[in-house]
N, C-alpha and C positions, 0 to 999 in steps of 0.2 A: 534505662533500661536498660541491666544487663544483661550480657548475650547468649544467651542459652543453648547448651549444646546441641550440636549437631539431627542427635536424634532427638530434639524437643519441639522441630521448626518443626513447620509444615507451611508447601509456598502454595500457594490454592490459587488459579487463576480464576476466572469469571467471566465464561463466555455467549455468545449468544445475542440474539436480535434487539434489536434498541427496543425500548418500550416493555421488555421483559421487566425487568426487574432488577441488573445485576448489580445495581448501585444503590435500593433500597434497603437488597439480600446486604451490606457491605456495611451500610451505616447499620443495621438493624444487628451484628453483628456486633458494631462497636459498643452499640450501647447496650444491649445486651451483657455485654464482657465486662461491661461498667468503663469504658478507653472514653468514653464523648457522654456528657448529661441531658442530650435530650438527646433523638429517633434526627436524624439530618433524615431533610425532600428534597428530591434533584424541583421537582415542580413548582415552590415556590424561592426558589434562589438560593435555599440555604444548607444544602448541602455541605458534609464537609473534603468531599470528593470530590464532586462535581463545582470547583474554586476558580477555572477561570471565567473571564468574564462573558464570552462565548457559547462557556457551558452551558452557564444562568441563563444570557440571554437564546436562546436556541433547547432548554432543557434536554439537552442528551451528554453521553461522551465522547471527549473528543483526541484525548488522550490519557493512557493508563495514568493510575493512581494508585497508592501505595494504603492498605491498612494494615498496620502494625501490631495486632490483637493475640493482647495477653487471654491468656485463658488456662486456671489451673496453673498446674509449672506447663506451659507452654507454650511457642507463639506460635502465631498465625498469619502468615505472612498473605492480605487475600491481596490480591494484582487486580480490580476492576481497569476493565478494558472494553474499549468501543464494539460499537455492534454494528456501526455504522460502514458499508463499503469503503464510503472514501478512505476510509483512519484502519485499515482491513489490516496493514503494515504495519506500523506501532503492533502491533493483538500478536500478529502469528510472532512479531520479536519478544515480544512478553508470554507468550506460551512457553519457549525454548526457558526461558529462566523457572517453571515449574511446574513439579514432579504430577500434579492434577490438575486436570482441568473439570470444571465443575460450572457445567452448564444451564440458562438460566432456559427456562421455555413459560412464554403462558400457558395458565391450563385453556385457556379460551384458542388462540391462535395454534398453539401448538406448534412444533419444531418447525422452522418458516428457513427461508435461502437462507441465510448468516448459516444458523445455527448447523445446517447442512453443509455449505464449504468451510466451517470451520471443526465439522464434528471432521471430515475428508484429512483436515488437515493433520489433527492429534493424531488417528488414525496412522498417518505416514510420521509422524511423529514420534510415533510407540509411546503416547501422551496416555497413562491410566487420566481412566476419564467417570463423573460421576453424574447427575442430572439433577438440577431442583425445579418440582414443577410448581410453581408460582401461581399467586393470586386464584389460588380452588375457591376463593368464596365469592370471587363476579359473580354476574349472571351470565349462567348458556356452558359455568365451570363442570367438566366433567369429567374425571379423575381415568375411569377405563373407560373411556375414549382416548383419553389425551395420552394414555398406557400402547391402548394398542394402535393408535400413532408413530408411536415412537419404537415398535417390535417395526414395524411394518417398513419405516423408515430404520431404523438402527439393528435391527437381526435381533437377536430373540435374551442373548447374553442379559439384558436389561431386566434388575428385578427391584419390583418398591422391599424398603426399609424399610416407608410410614407407608404406609396411610389415611387418607382423610376420614376423620368423625364427625362426618354431615357433606354436605353441597354449599353451593352458594350462600344465602343469605344464615343458609341451619350451620354453617360449617363452623368447632366448638374447637377443635384440640387433632392433634396425630394419635396416630395408633404406633411404639416403637415395634416392631416387627422383629428387629434382632433377642428386645428385650421381652417380648410381650406385656407393654403396660402401655397406659395410654396418657398421652404427657397435652398439659396446656396450660398457657399463660391465660388466667383469671380478671385480670386487668389491674392488679395489687402487686408492685414493687415488681422485678427483674426475673426472680424464678419462675421456673415454671414447677406447675404443682402433676409430681407422679403418683397416680392410683392403676387399679386392677383395670383390665379391659373390659366396659359395659357389656352387659347380655346381648343384646344384640348388633352387637363386633363383633363377637366370637366366632364366627362363624365364618366370616369374613376372614378376619386374623390369620387364621389358623388357618385358610387356602394357599395364603402371600405368605404365613412359616414356611408351609409346605415346596412351596417355589421356590424359596431361600433356598435352603439347605438342596432344590435340587441340584441349583444356580454350583450352590459352594464349593459342593462333593470334590466337585471336581480338578480343586487343589489338591486333591492326594487322593493317589491310585486307589491307595488300598482302603482306607474308609470309600470310594467311591465303591467299588465292588463289591465288599461289603450294606453299601447303602441299594444296590440295586439287585441285591438279591435276594433282599427284605430283614439281612440278620437284625438289621439295630437302624433303629434313626440315629440323626446325631443327634447329640447330646447339648447342651449350651456352653459348655464346655468345648468342645466340637465345635461348632460354629462357629463361636467368637474368635476362635484360633483357626481357625482358613478362610474367615473373611482380607484379611488387609493379606495373603496370598493369592487367595483368589482377586482380586482388584488389583493388584502390583503385578499380574500374568492377562490380564486380560480377559479374565476368564468370567467375570461378572461387573458388568457392571452398574451399581446402586441405583437405586432413583428415589427424593423423598418430596414431601409434598407442605405445602403451606403457605400464607400467608405474611409473603415480610412487612406489611406497612400496623398489621396488628402483631407479628414475633410469635406468630404458632409455625414450630413448628424450628424453628429458630437453634435455639441451645440445643435441641438434642443431634442436628447438625452441625454445632460444635463440638461435642461431645463425639461423634463420631468420624470430623476431624480430622481430630489426637489421636482418637484411638485403631482406627481402622487406615489409613488415607496416608501413602506409602513417607517417610521422611527422607531426607537429602541423602543421607549413606546408604541407604540397603536401597534403597530404591535408581539413584540420580545417576544419571549418565549422559556423558559430552560427547560426539562425534569429532574428530579430530579431525583438521588435516589431513592428516597424513595419512587417515584411513583406520587409524587405533579408535578405541572409545577408553574415555577416563570415569571414575566413579568420585564422586568428594569424596575424600578424608583427610579429615584434621587434619592428620598424624603427617599429610603433607608440606613441604616448600607455598607458601602463600602463593598462590594465582587466583585469578578473578577473572571473570568475563562482564563486559561489557555488552549487557542489549538491549541500554537507551539514551538515546542521548535529550532533553535538552534546553534551551535557548531562553536563559532569564533574563529579562530585564535589569533586575536591578542585582542580584547574586551572577548571574554570570554564566558558563556551560557547567550543565549537574550529567554526571556519568552514572548511572544505574548499573549497579555490577551485583553480580550475585558470584558468590565467593566461593573453589570448588574445590577449593585445597590451602591448608595452614588457616591460620591466626592473618588476619592484616591488624594494622594497626596505626594511628595515624603517627605522620612522622616517617613512616616506610616507604622507604626507594619501590620500582619494578620496573619494569622493562618489560615496553609495546614488545609485540612480537613483532608487528605491521612495520613501524617508524623502527624498532632495534633501537629510540632511547627512553631513558628513561623518568618513571614519571613519579613524580617524590606525594604521596599521602599528606595533605592538611588537615583536613577536620574529613571525617568518618559523618554523614548523616545517618538517620533512617526517617524518614518520609512518615505523617499523618495527613494525606493529602496535600498541600501545601505548608506545610508545618516543618521544617527540618530541628530534627534532637538529636543532638549531640549524643557521641556513641567513646566508648575509650577506645571498644575489638572490634572487630567478627567475625567469626570460624563457621567454618566450613557449608557451605549449603546456608546459608542467612544472605538475604539480604541487603546492601547498603548504597546509601547516595557520596557520591565524592565531584565535590565543587574544581573547577579549577583546571581541570587534568587540559593541558597545554595542548598535545594533540593528540589525544584520545577522540575514535571515534566510536557509531557504534558495527556493532561487531569483533572491536579489537579482544586482542587479548594479554590482559596485564600478569605477567608473572617473576618470583627472585630471577630466574633464573632467564628468561629472554627465549626461551627452547618451547612454547606451551602456546600450540595454537589453535583453538575450536575456530571449527567451522560454524557460522553464521551460517542461520538458515537463507534460502534464494528471497530475494527481494521481491514484492511484487510491482509486473512493466506495467508505470504510465501510463498511456497515452488517452491524456483529455492538455491538445494542449490549448490556450491562449499566450498573445499576444499582453504582453503590460508594457506601458510608460509610465512618465506621470505626468499630470497633471501644467505641473510649474515645471520645466527645463532644470532649477538650475537644483530640484530634490534626483535627481537623474543618480547622483553619487546614492546616495543614503537609499535610493531603491536597491542602488546594486546592494548594494552591502545587508541589506532586508533577506535578502530573497539568498543568496548568496547565506546566507546562516543558516534561514526556514533547509537548505537541502542539502546541508551539512549534521541537522541537527533529523531531521526525515528524508531516507536513504529511500522515499515513493514520490518529492517533490522531486526534479529534476530543475536548472537554467540553462541556459544554452545563449547565444548570440546566432540568428540568421545572417550572417554577408549580404548574401542576395536581395535578405528584403526588410533590411535593415532593422528588424525589428526580435527586439528579448520575446523569449520565447518560455513561460515559465508549463512547465508542464506537469501534470496532480493525477489523481485516482476519479476529478469527478468534479461539478458543478460550485459543493456544496465543501472542498476541500482549499479550494481556489476562493471560495467567499468569505471563510474563515483567514486566509492568511492572506483576505487584505482589506479586513477588518484591524486584522492585528498590527499589519502595519500599519494603520493609518491611529490607531491607540498607542502602542509604539514608541511611536517617530514621527507623529505629530503631517505623514504626505500623504496626498492625495494619491491615486494611480487609477487608470482610468482601463477594462480590457478594449481591447480592440481585435477586427478578428484578426482570425491570422492570413498570414498573407502568400498562395497559394505559388509558390514556383513555377511557376509554366519559364517554356522555352517558346523562343521561336527559331524558325530554319525558314528553309530556301527548297523548290522543288526540279526546279527547272535551269539551266545555264544559259543562262543571261550579258550580256556586258556593254557600258557605258561608258561613258568620259567623264571624268571629274576634273573642274578646271578653275582654279582658283588664281581671280587677277586681281589689283587691288593697289591706287595709286593717290600718292596720299602729297604729293609734294616735294620729298626724297628722296631715297628709296623706298620702289613701292616692295609689293611682296607678288611673286608669280608662284605656282603648282601648276601644271599639268600632267594626269596619268591616264589610264587606258588600262579597266580594270574588267577580266574575267570570272565569273561565280558562278561557283558548281553545285551541285548536291556533296555534303560527304558523312553518307551514313556511318553511325556509329564511330567512329577517328576522325571527331573532334573537330578543332581550327588547324588550317594547313596552308600559311603560304610559299605561293611561287614565285620566284625572281626570274619572268623571261622576255625579260630585257635588251635588245642589243645594239651593237653600235653606238651605245655612248646617250641614248635616247634621256635618258635622266643616270644624270651620275649616281656610280654606288654609295658614298659619302650620304645621299637623299631618298635610299633605297627605305632601311630603316624606318623611317617616316610614315613614309608608305602604307608600311605594316601595322606602326602603332597608330595609327589615323584609319583606319580597317580597321583593328580592333578597340579603339574609342566605338565608335559605329556602331558594333555589335552588343560591345555593352550596353547600349540605350534601346537597341529593339527596334522594330519598324515599324511593324503593328500595335501595339502594343502598351510600350517599355521593357517588356521581357526579355534580358538576354537572350543571342539568339547560337546556334547551337552549328557544328557539325555544316563546315561550309570550308569549301576550299576558294581560297581565291589567288589567282593571277595575275600580276600588271604583267602588264606586255609591252605596250610606248604610251610615248606619254612626250614630254618638249620642259626645256629651259629654262630658266635664264638668267646668266655670269652674274646677273648685278642682285635682280629681287629674287632668286627662285633661293630657301631655306627649307631648315626644318621645317620651322611655323607651316609656312609655305602647304608644303604637300601634304601633311598630316589635314591638311584644312580639305585640301585636294582630293585628296584619301576620299573623308567619311564623304563631300559631295560625288565623287561615282561611287559610290559602293550602298549609297540611300538608290540614284537613281540605278540600280543596276537592281539590287533587289524589287523594284517596282516590277520588273519584267520577268524576275523570278519564278515569282508565285510561289511569294511570301506564305507562311503561315503559321497558327501553333500548334506545342505543344506541350498536351498537359501533361502533367507524374500518372502515374499506378500506381494502384499499391494491390500487393499481397496480404490475403488477409484468412487469417486460421483461425473461423466462428466455431466456437464449445457450447454447444446449448443442448436442455435436454429433446428429445424425439421427440413430445409434443409439438415445440416450437422450430421444430424446425424450418415447418412450411412454409411458415408468418417469414420466416429470417430471409428463405433463398428466392420468396414475395420480397422482400423491401429490396434484395439485392439487387435483382431485376431490374428495379423500380430509381436503379440507382446509378446506369446505365452500368453494371456489373455484369459479370457473364459467374455461372459455378462453373470451377476448375473440374471437386472433385469429390469426393462426400470420403469420411469414413469411421467411427467409431471407437475411442478409448478404453478405459482399461474400468472406467464409471458408468460404462452403461452407454453414456454421450453421445451425441452426434456430431464432430467436425465438422465444420462447410468449409472444402475452401475456396478463393473468391481472389479478382481478379477487378477492379476496378477502381474507375479517378478518386487522384486520393480526395480534388478538392468535395467529392462529395459523403465522404467516411473520415474529415477531423474529425467531426465527435461526436462522433459513432456511439462513444460513449454510454450519453444519454439514450439514444435512441434506441440500446439493445438494451440497455435497462428498462424500459419501458414496456417493452416487445415481451420481453422471457423474463418480466418481471424479478428484474437484479438477479437472475441467476447463468448468463449468460455471460461467457465471457469472450477476449483475445488477444491477439495479436495481429503486430500487422509490419511493416516493410518497406519501404515506395523502391521499386524494382523497376527504372527507364521508363520512359516516356511511350506516346501513342497520340497522331495526330485527331485536336484537338476537334469536336461535330457542331459547322457552320452556328449554328445557334449559341453555343458557345463560342465560335470566335465573335459571333458580332457582337452580347453581350460585350465582355473586355474587352475590345476596342470604341467601342463606345465608354465605357466608364472610362478608356483611356482619354478621351478624345473630350469627355468632357472634363476631368479633373486638369484638366489642361492650360481649355477655356477657363478655369476656376480659379487658373491663377496657385494652380499645386505642384 
């Protein structure tokens, strides 16, 4: 495919709820354009775009696929994204590479949770929007109801540019409101049949046309005044000349209707994409790290923004680039702003699903894929000068932690390598090692993302891993001052071991561990005092009640004795451990549980249920507020153990619409029942030899 001129490129990102038909719309556009010999379908695993084994198995899109579609003199880059909440990070990153977000909405279900969430994100990005109402041929589909729901949810700027001829099983095509023609596929060939509007649809078509003119006229102040004064109606030429301006200025959001499976309403959509949707040079803009904005410009020195990286088990790392300036060619060297290092562009590809197609150049505004860039990551900017840095979108913070371990300990290194690459490719995957609990923690957006990663781990590396509960980092401390002797004496025939120390333990709230030497008169030689300190710290790491590290304790060694031959560092470390445990027994030891502060954001209708749920988790409501979107923000403090996996529960309680931020801040004394359970679990594990 030859590099198209910038004004002949259209970058369209398909967004919306899973199941609305985003992938089937992209597949229909591919087929109508003649790019594919058949209509790809997701449900039977024969999709050109949902090609990943996990996508085939789960029957929904996981990661962005690209369909470069030639249509007449244009190239439409269709970016098909996931509508699953676990993969919203990839979807948001892809939206930054497009000039238009086309929301695909099911005609029966209407705009659902992910549609609403992504709509708000598109608004924040100042991204032009359009809507395609799909599945209008399904039972219980109703165009008027769907439009009313869209208006209620997203405002009055939405207007139909196509309306259906019939609904449900009687649906037979669409009326093109812009051109006032009927369009339909008759089942023969790929070209639509275009005819005059049937008489029975004349009135509804005219009403839609009047509404369209009302909305579009606002793009031109002079025409708007004439239009409002009733001096004249918009002519066909005026309407068509204003449409792209109205869309680009977000004064008008076009709504299309059709059915992708039977390809009704698809070809007209493609024509309008090419004719009225914004092209990169006119409307593409990027926010820079220094606060400035730049527009796509073919005449400037080469630069590109990396919006996605993908780790392919066969090809290696693939970097998805939006060209923002100049012309890229194979062999060119660009500088990564973040690293300051040069990256050589070996091959340039356009991706057709999983198939890479070599290209000789890519002009500003286009989207390409480059393999094997050494240190380039998602969000990086490459340029000839190395001085350009596009501000990447904030990445959603993953809140769903699981502990991962290889079934076979010999595979731990392979597991670590795979997880590191996964985190490198996807900013919503984070890997950490908790040294307190000795666990590898994978934090993701939800359980579906985790399941997908575990399946890919096995398929790509042969490594089997298991998920185990995240160990909560409890702590132990004491509430009283207590004293005890630690005495260690061992005779083995030759030189023995002897250590004797008296310890005083006292609470040291918030001040951590403190060791005090109160020895007088040389009862314990100065050279052996550090051994007492080490022995106490070893015992604190082991815990007393349930094996959790002890904190906030002041320990004073104030007396003891020694043997000139048998006393040594090891003997006094052992004596200190004995004395520490003996003192703990009298010092009223307790378990401390980590506390989490959370800001939970939900619709007002869910606020009561969330507050009730937090109460059942021993949490307390600190306060409530509301945000700019009219949602309720509930601020809570709750034991971390009760909300480790709150992602699943919140989605269930709010039908997927809620979100939260969490931070572990401070410890509080655990209640008796929690302490009893933890002690019993610890004792049972020790009895079992664990």
